[in-house]
N, C-alpha and C positions, 0 to 999 in steps of 0.2 A: 488596684488590681495587680499592677506590675510588681509592686513591692511584695505582695503576697506570693506571686509566682516565683520571685527571686528567693524568698524565704523557703518555699517548698523545695526549690531546686537545691538550696544549700543544705536542707535537711536530708535530701536524697544522697548528696555527696558525702555526708558524714557517715562513716562506718557504723553499723549497728552492734558489732561485737566489741568486747573489752579490748582484745588485742588490736583491732583496727583503730580504735580511738586513741589508745595509749601510744601506738606507733605513730599515728598522724600527729599527735601533740608533741611527742619528743622530737620527731624529725623536723617539724615546722619550727620549733624553738631552736633547734640546733642550726638550721639553715639561716634563720633570722639573726642568731648570734654571730655566725660566721660572716654574714653580709655586713653586720654592724662593725665587726672587728676589721673587715677588709676596708670598708669606707674610712674608718678612723685611721687605720695604718697608712692607707694610700694618701689621705690628706696630710697627715702629720709627717710621714717619712719622705714620700716622693716630692711633695710640694716643698718641704724644707730642703731636700737634697737638690732640687732644681734651682731654688733661689740661691743656695750656697754656690752651686756651680756657676751661675750667672755672675754673682758678685766676684768670684775669683777671676773669671775672664775679664770683667770690667777693671779689676785692680791691675791685672797684667797689662791690659791695653793702656790704662792710665799711666802706669810706670814707664812703659815703653815710649808713650807719646811725650812724657816729660823729658826723657833723655834725647828724643829726636827733635824737639822743638827748640831750634837754635836761633830763631828769628830771621833766618835767611828767607828770601822771597822766592828763590828757585830751588825746588826740592830735587830736581833732576841732577843738579850739580852738587848734591850733598857729599860731603867728604867720606872717605872710606871708613873712617872710625864709626860713623853713624850706621853704616851698613854692618860693620862688625858688631855693633851693639844689638842690632836686630838679630844677627846670626847667633850671637851668644845666648840671647834669650831663647831662640829656637832650639839650640842644642841642649839647653838646660831643661826645657819643657819636653823635648822629644824623648829624653830618657825616662820620663814619667809615663810614656805611652798613653797620653791623654789628648794633647793638642795635635791635631792632624794637619792643619793648614795655618800658616802665618804669612800675611802679605801686607805690603805697604803700597798703596795705589795713589798715583798722582792724578788728581782730577782738575788741576788748574788749566790744562790745555784743552784743545777742542776734542781730543780723544783720550780716554783714560789709559794710563801706562803704568805697569808694575815697576815700581822702584826696586822692590825686593819681593820675592815670593819663595816660600819654603813649604814643602808638602812631604808627608811621610807616606809610606806604602800602606794602602788600605787592605783590610783582611781579604782573603780570597773570596771571590764571588760577591763582594760587597759593591753596591751601587754608589757608595759615597766617594765620588771622584774629586780631585782638586778643582777649584773654580777657575773659570776663564775671566779675562778682564771684562768681557761683556756681561757675564753673570754678576760680577761684583758691581759693575756700573748700574745694572738694573736694581740691585738692592740699595745702592747709594741713592739713586734718584727716587726710590720708593719712600725713603726716609730723609729726603733732602732738607725739609724744614727743620727737623730736630738737629741734624748734623750742622747746618749752618748756624744754629744757635749754640753750638759747642756741646751738645748733649750726646752721650753715648746711647746707641740703640741696639736692641737685641731682636733681630727679625725672627718671626715664628718659623721654625724649621719645618713644621707640618703644613704651612700654607704655601711653601715653595715647591719646586719640582723635587722628585725623589732624590735626584743626585745632590741636592743641597741640604739634606737632612742632617745637619750638624748643629751643635750648640754654638751659635754665632754671636759675636759682638763686633760692632763697627764703632770705632772711636775717631772723632774728627781732629784734625790739626789745622788751626787757623793761622793766617799770616798776621803781620803787624796791623793790618787794617781790619782784622777780624773777619776775613773772608776765607771760605773753605778752600784749602789748597790740596790737602791729601787726607787719606783715610787709612787707618790701621785696622786690619781685620784679623781676628783670631777665631778659628773654628776648632771646636773640641768634639771628640767622639762622645756620643750619648750612650756609652756602654752601660752606664748605671741603670738605664731604662730596661736593659735586658733582665734585670731583677724583677721587673713587673711581670713579664711572661712567666718566669720561674715561680713567682709568687702566685700567679693565677693558677698554674698547674698544681701548686701546693694546696691551694684552697679547694680546687676541684677534688683532689685526693682526700682532703679533710671531709668534704661533703659525702664522698663515697664511703669513707670510714664511718661517718655519722649515720649514714643509711644502714650499714651493717650493724652498728652498735644499737641503733634505734630498734631494729628488728629483734635483736637478741634481748635487749632490755624490755621491750614491749611484751615479748613472749614470756619472759621470766615473771614480769608483773602480772600479766593476764592469767598465767597458769596459777600463780599464787592466789590471786583474787578469786579465780574460778573455784579452786579447792575450798577457799574460805566460804564462798557463797553457797557451795554445795552443802557445807556443814549447816549453814543457816537454813537452807531449804529442807534439809533433813530434820532440823529442829522444828520447822514449820509443819512438816508432816507428822511429827510426834505430837505437836500441839493439836493438829487436826484429829489424831487418834486418841485424844484425851489423855496424853502422856505429858509429863513434865520433862523438858529437855535437860540433859546433864550439863552441869556447869563446865565450861571450857574456855581457855584463853585463845582467841583467834589472832592475837598479836597485831590487831588493827583496832584502834580505839572506836571508830565509827561502827564497825561490825560487832565489836564487843557490846556496845550500847544497844545495837539492834538485837543481838542474841539475848541480852538481859531483858529487853522489852518483850521478846517472845516468851522467855521463861516466866516473866511476871504475868503475861497474858494467859499462858497455860495454867498457871496457878489460880488466876481469877476465874477462868472458864471452869476449871475443876470445882472451885468453891461454889460458883453459881449453879453448875450442873448438879452438884450434890444437894444444894438448897432446893433446886427445882424438883429433884427426885424425891426429896423429903416432903415437899409440898404436894407433889403429885400422888405420892403414896398415901399421904394423910387424906387428901381429897378422895382418892380411890376407896380408901377404907370407909370414909363417910358415905360415898355413893353406894358402895357395896352394902353397907348397913341399912341405908335408906331403901335401896332397891330390894334387898332381901326382906325387909320388913313389909314393904308394899306387896311384894310377891306372896309372902305368907298370908297377909291380910286378904289378898285376892283368892288364894288357894283354898282357904277355909270356907268362904261362901260358895266357891266353885265346887268344892267337894259336896257341900249340901245340895247344890243345884243338880249335880250329877246323880246323887242318890234319889232325890225327888223325881227327877226326870226318868230314872230307871223304873221307879214305882209307877209313874204315870204311863210309861211305855207298856207296862204289863196290863194296866187297865184298858189302854187303847187296843191292845192285842186281843183282850177278851171281848171287847166291843167291836172287834173287826174293823177298827178305824186306823190301823197302823199304816195303811197304804197312803195316808195323807202326806203330800210332799213336804209340808211344813215340819213334820216330825223328823224327817231325814235332814232337813236344813238346820234344825235346832241341834241335832246330835253332832252334825259336822262342825258347827261353830263352837260347841262345847269342847270337842276334841282339839280344835285349832287353838282355842284359848288355853287349854291344858298344856299343849306343846309349847306355846309361847311363854307361859309362866315357868315351865321347867327349864327351857333354854335360857331365859333371863336369869333364873337363879344360878344356873351354871356359869353364865357370863359374869355375874356380880360377885362371885366368890373370889377371894384373894388367892393368887397363884404364887407359889414359891418353887421354882424348878429345882430339881436335883439332877444336874447334868451327869451323864455317864458316856463312856466311849462307845460309839455305835459305828459299825461298818455300814455305811450309807447305802451302798449298792444292794447288799443282802437284805437290808431292812425294806427298801423300796420294792424289791422284787417280790418279797413275801406279800406285801400289801397289794401289789398288782395282780398276783396270782389269785388272791382272795376275791378281787373284783371280777376277774375273768370267770370265776366259778358262779358268780351271780348274774353277770351280763354276758350272754352268749357271743355277741358281736363286739365285745369290748377289746380294743387293741391298744397296747401301751408299749412305746419304744423307750428303752432306758439307756441313757448315754452317761454312765458314771464309771469312773476308774475303780478297779477292784481294791486299790489301796487307800482310797479316800475315806477318811473317818470324820465324824462330827461329834461334838460334845453337846448332847441334848438330853433333856428329860424325856425318857423313852415314851412315857404315857402321853405327854404333851405333843411330841413329834407325831405320834400316831393320830391324835386328834386333828392336828394340822393337816396331815396328808389325807385323812379320811374326808375332811371337809372340802379340801381342794379337789379330790377325786370325784366326790359326789357332785360338787358344783359343776365340774367339767362334763360329767355324764348327763346331768340335767340340762346343761346348756346346749348339748347336741340335739335335744328334743327327739325327733324321729330319725335322725341320721345315725350312722354307725359311730359309736363313741370311739374317738381316736385321740390318744394323748401321747405327748413326748415329755419325758422327765429327764433333765440333765443337771449336772452339778460340776462346778469348777472351783478352784481355789485361786485367789488373787490377793496378795498382800495380807495373808492371814485372815482373809474374809471368805467364808463359804457362800457361794452363789448357787442357789437351788431354784430351778425354773420348772413350772408346770405349764405346758403349752397345749391348747386344744384347738380343734378346727371348727369350733362352733361360731355362732353369729357374734358380731362385736357388741361390746357394752355401750349403751347410749352415752353420748357426751354429757347428758344431764346427770346421769347416775354415776359415771366414772369417778369424779372427784370425791364423791361421798360413799363409795362402794363399801368401805370398811367401817362405816358408821352404823351403830345399832339401829334396827328398824328401817334400814334402807336396803332395797333389793331390786334387782333387774327382772325378777320373776313375778308374775301376777299373784301367785299364792305364797310367795316367800315372806318370811318374817324378818330377815336381815340380821339375824343373830350369829349365824355360822361364820361368815367372813369377819365379823367384828370380833368373835372369839379367837379366830386364827391370828388376827393382828395383835390381840392382847397376849397370846401365848408367845408369838414371835418377839414382841417387845420385851416380854419377861426374860428372854434370853439375850437382851441387848441388841436385837436386830431390827430390821425394817422389812416391810412387805409393800409391793407396788403392783399395779396392774396396767397393761397397755394393750391397745388394739393394734394388730398387724394385718398384713395382707393375707397371711395364712390362718389367722384366727386370733385368739386371746392368750396372752402370756401373763402368768403370775410369777413374780420374781421375789425371792426371799434372800436377804443378805444378813448373815449372822457371823460374828467373830468365831473363829475356829476354837480358840482357847478362851 
């Protein structure tokens, strides 16, 4: 569970934008590279420099000790030339401005005594002061075992007090009995370590520069990728609209392959769509032929039945038996069957629209005025721009509107028929809506509302809305219906061109 929480936290920390991810990646790589270079440079340069400085101090102390070791047992009585040897070395190294303190300490007596001690002036405000005999004695006794064995030692300057932070070497001088008699100490300034702070500052400056360059580079890459992705998205929309995207070089191999895939997909969709249209058209022709044949076969005996019923009705009228309710029921059913056959013949005919430019608001207003002449309480609100035009087969558009208007009026039953017709344009798609305030369509009927012989009305035959769908689809559009709190909305979406 904890691992999952950590993974989720890590995902939240990762930016979701291209700019954020590219910036984070570039900056992280830059910082890691700088840290690696810093570690490598520090280890190689400063470690080597520190070792070389220690070796040089050891060599100086060893050379001085070799000149001073005369075999005498009392160092305090050393001749003046030995002191001059120490002084000459001091003067030589002093000119290099590196060695700060040079001393020769007698440790053979009960108290340590400087035989010789030379110090140069420390930089202003520097805590690096010349040592006292007690300080040197403390260092000697800290490393007494190594010194008594004749080994040179280099005390850690950072483990001592602040005042002793020099590069220090202590070199022992033994008497003839190999006993420790005196110690030569050389203390050098660690100025080369100042390079470390300068180098740190330099690396911090590099990190700041890396931050700025990362922002600039990430912005340039993200902007370039975003523009390329926008082209891919545009190609995807063209594919969605059944268009084949134009070939173009995005200058990125992966995006080029994606664009080629979209182009191939668009071509395949168009091919299959064309194939489906051909199959659908063929099946529709077959259905139309079969339906028309059946309708004609029904209409012929129906016409004969109507004729004989008319004759029978005359005979019943003479016999004064016309008031029988069965006669009216038979007549009503024959009329319903005739209407059903005629509507089905109309639905089964093949439609080939001939689109023409229509001013939609003017066309709808004329139809609404015709309905207002028939229904006294009919109210229709029209929300369509004066400049909005549609490319429709005028006769078919009239059939569509008449069916939807009639359907809305009949749905209102005893209420005042109120309808709102609106139209908008979005992405070259005309959206035409018919909203009425009638009762909602049942959930059972709604999915099959545009199917032949399905109706929400008790006496409906279900051909009207099926014919509307057929005419809309003939124009390459779609029709849908939904229930809302205000009533029922029919929405037609058709390409403008």
